[in-house]
N, C-alpha and C positions, 0 to 999 in steps of 0.2 A: 127113351133114353134121355132126351132133353128135359122132360118133366122131372125125372129122377135126379138129374144133376142140379136143377134149380132148387129142388126141395132140400138137397144136401147143403147147398150154399146158404139158404135161408136159415137152416138149423145152425150152421157154423157161425153165421153173423149174430144170431140170437144168443148163442152161447158166449161169444166174445163180449157182447153188450152186457150180458148178465155178470160176466166175470169182472168187467170194468166197474160196474155198479157196486159189486161186492167189495172190490178193492177200495173204491172211493168211500164207501160206508165204513170199511175197516179203518182207513186212515183218518176219517173224521172222528170216529169213536176213539181212536188212539190219541189224536190231538186233544180231544176233550178230556180224556183221562189224564194226559200229561199236564194239561193246564190245571185241572183240579188238583193233581199231585203237587205241582209247583206252588199253587195258592195255599194248599194245606201246609206245605213245608214253610212257606214264608210267614204264615200266620201262627206258627207254633210259638207258644210262650217262651220256650227255651232260646229262641232267636230274637226276642224283643229286647231292645236296649233299656236297661233299668238301673244301671250304675254308671257313674262318671268319675274318673280319677284325674285329678288336676296336678300338674307339676310345673315348677318354675315360677310360681306366683310369689309376689311380695305383698301386694296390697289387694289383689283380687280375692274376694271371698269364695272359697270352694263351694259352699252351699248355694250361693247365688249363681255360680257357674253351672252347677248341677241342675238347678231349677230352670235356668234359662235354656239349657240344652234339651232337657226332657219336655218342657213346654213347647219348644219349637218342633219337636218330633212327634207331637200328637197329630192325629188324623190319619188319613189313608190316601193312597193313589187310587183314583177312580172308584172310591168307596169299597175297595176290595183288599189291596195290599197295604199293610200298615207302614207308615213312614219310619217308625222306630225299629224296623227290622234291621239287624246288624249287617245284612248283606247288601241291601238296596237303599239304605238311608241317604238322604241328599247331602253328601259331605261338603261340597263347595258352597252350597247355599247356607249350610250351618256355619261354616267358617265366616262368611260375610255377615251373617246375623250376629255372631259373637263379637266381631269387630265393631259393629254398630252399637251394640249394647255396652261394650267395654272399650272405649276409645284409648284407654291407657295401654292396651295390648298392641305391641309392635309386630310380633311374629307369633304365628299359631300353627301347630301341627296336630292333626287328629288321626288316630289309628284305632283299629279294633282291639279290644282287650277281652279275649275269650269270645264266647258266643253271644253274651248279653251285656257287654260293657264297652265303653269308649275310654281311651286314654288321650287326654288333651294336654299337650305341652305348650307352654306359652313363654314369651319373653316380653316383659313389660318395658314401656318406654322409660329411659332414664331422663330425669328432668334437669334442665340447665339453669332455670331461673323461675321466677314467679311473674305472672301478669295479673295486675290488680285493677284494671279498668282504664278508661280514657285519660284520667288525671287523678292526682292524689286527693283523697278524701279522708275525713275522720273515721268513718265506718266503711270498711272495704271488704269485699269478697274476692279472694285471690285464687288463682288457678296455676297448676303446674304447666310448664312450657318445655317442650323437648328441643333438641338441637336444630330442628327445622322451623321453630317458632309456632309449632302446633300446640294449641291449648287442649290438653287431654283429660284433665280431671280437676275437680275443686280441691283446693289445698286446705288443710286444717289451719287454725290460727297459729302463726309463728310469733315468737318474741325475739327481740334482738335483730342483728343484721347478718344472719348466717347466709342469706341468699340475696342476690341482686334482684330488685323489684323493677319490673318494667311497666310503663304506662304508655298507652297508645290507642289508636283508633279502634273503636268497637267493631269486631267482625260480625258476621252473620249470626243471628239468633237461631238456636242456642249457640253460645260461644264455643262449647266443647266440640272438638273435632275440626276447628278452623284455625288458620294462621292470623295473627294480629299484624304481622309485617311479612314481606317475602323472606324466604329462608336465607338468601344471600345477605340481605340487609342485617338480619339478626346475627348471622355468623360473623360478619364484619364488626358489628357493634360489640359482640362478645369478645372479639380479639382485642379491641380497645379497652374494654372493661378489665380483661385479664392483665393487660399492660399496666393499667392504672394500679391494680393490686400489687404487681411486682415493684412498682415505684413507691409503694406504701402511701398511695393517695386515698386508699380505702373507699372505693365507689359504693354508694348505698342504693341509688336508684337511677333509672334512665327514663326520660320522658320524651316521647316523640310528639312532634306537632304536625299540622296539616301541610306544612311547606316542604317537608322532606328533610328537616333538620331535627336534631335531638340534643338533649342536654344530659350529661352524665354528672349527677350531683355527688359531691364528696362529703366525707364525714365532717369537714370543717365548715360546711355550708357553701363553699365555693362550687362552681360548676364549670364543665368543659363543654363548649358548643361545637358540634361536628355536623357536617352535611353527609347524608347517605350516599352522595356522589363521590366523597373523598376516598382515596386509597388508604385502607387501614394501616398498611405498613409505613406509609409516609407520615400519617398522623402519629403513630406510635414513635417513630424516629424523632419527630419534632418535639413531641411531648417529653421524651426522655432527655433530650438536649436542654429543654427549658428547666425541667426539674433539677437537673444536675448543676445548673448555674444559680439556682436560688438557695438561700439558706433556709433552715428550718423555720426561723421566725417569719421569713417572707412567705413560705408555703402556708403557714398558719394565717397570714394576712391576705392571702389571695381572695379576690372577689369572683373573678371568672377568667377563663382562657378561651379565646375564640380561634378555632382551627380551620375556619372555612375559606381561607384566602391563599391556598396553595402553599408556596414556600414561605409565606409570611404568617405570623400568628400575632394576635393581640392579647394582652392580658392587663388586668387592673387589680390594684391592691385596694382593700377596703379603706385604708387610710389615705389613698390618693384620690385626686379629683379628675385625673385624665387617664386615658388609655396609654399603655406602654407597648412599644414594638421593639423587640430585640434586634 
């Protein structure tokens, strides 16, 4: 009886072991088939990104955007799954790549457009002024500057005085994508430039120096000296008070106005030999 019981137990254990092996083999085969199916699905041409639709652009070339996007999506993950598959394409990495290639883009949204397309919506940076190098020169290459003093694209040659031109320290090379001054300094300076426009002083250019001061040059040839430490509201108030006390002839005769001394300002006429303090 004992021998018979042991024999039955051994048979039972062997059957269980074989059943486990069969299950393991079945699941392995099933996983392999699933993997093959997924890879086959992801490699289907109908799911490969081959078209790019761009919207919101002003200066960005749609053909350049398409080429940049499709070139970035070439290649595969682990030599098997194509990067240009519309289901698993590297969306965030693509966003960063496009930002680097097109610094003029401020905002970007990417979404699928059908099974084999991408829809890219962008908002380009609005430009506030031009930056044309560390100091005025005869031949200049100028760049667009946004509201945060970020240099984001080379500008075409402009004629006339439609835009205020800034000169200041050269940022890192290449200059595109970098600030030429801190954003707060630029915004404060822009506030003073706008005040000068309202007062019909017609500012033409702003030149920063290494000391933290800058000069706002007017169409008459006169200039206003301001420190980056000055409160722009106080500068604007004092500037308005001075302009309102001077005649048109005196404004034409101005040589410079120095705003760097708090509640006092100094100015000089071209026809005078000494400074004047109101």
